[in-house]
C-alpha positions, 0 to 999 in steps of 0.5 A, spaced: 925 299 778 923 305 774 917 309 774 914 305 767 916 298 770 912 300 777 906 302 772 906 296 769 907 291 775 901 295 778 897 294 771 899 286 772 896 286 779 890 290 777 888 285 772 889 279 776 885 282 781 879 284 776 880 277 773 879 274 780 873 278 781 870 276 774 871 269 776 867 270 783 862 273 779 861 267 774 861 262 780 856 266 784 851 266 778 853 259 776 851 257 783 844 260 783 839 254 783 833 259 781 835 261 774 828 264 772 826 270 775 821 276 772 820 271 766 827 271 764 833 267 766 840 268 768 846 263 767 853 264 767 858 259 763 865 259 759 866 266 762 860 269 759 853 271 762 847 270 758 840 273 760 834 271 756 828 276 757 822 278 753 824 271 749 830 274 747 837 271 749 843 276 750 850 274 751 855 278 755 862 277 753 867 280 758 873 284 757 878 288 761 878 296 761 883 300 763 884 308 765 891 311 764 894 304 763 891 301 769 885 296 768 879 298 773 873 294 771 871 288 767 866 290 761 860 286 760 857 288 753 850 284 752 849 283 745 843 279 741 843 277 734 838 281 730 838 282 722 844 278 721 849 282 726 850 282 733 846 288 736 849 291 742 844 292 747 847 294 754 853 294 758 855 293 765 862 294 768 864 290 774 869 294 779 875 291 783 870 291 789 864 287 786 860 293 784 856 293 778 856 300 774 852 302 768 857 306 765 865 306 765 865 312 769 862 309 775 857 314 776 851 310 775 851 304 780 847 298 778 848 294 785 853 288 787 854 282 783 852 278 789 846 282 792 839 279 793 836 282 787 841 282 782 838 276 778 831 280 778 834 287 777 838 285 771 832 281 767 828 287 768 834 292 766 835 288 760 828 288 758 827 295 758 834 296 754 831 291 749 824 294 748 828 301 747 833 297 742 832 296 734 830 289 736 823 292 738 823 298 734 818 298 728 820 296 721 822 302 717 
């Protein structure tokens, strides 16, 4: 096997591990019985994470991201419809260890997806991001 084939096999294995972590993340969220926290809700289904806070529903689709050709995290991009467009609000990155980060360089740790306060923390974080977004900005 040449070097490129080894890199490709490593990428395939890394992606499989990330997909398994994503599935575990979604299963954990879906299994929680208390959906409402801090005036918001957090649900998972169809591979998407849905958070409602401040009366606004955001949906995070998931996609793998790669560095140097190797998948390193799953990106959850929270968007909400605003003025006829999907408006980006916030992104989270789930690494292979189950840690969520607020940036793709993994320098700003958000917490573990199965942590005690995950639901509460994500509702508060999204509320903060929404309040700073065009959704709550004054009209021009």
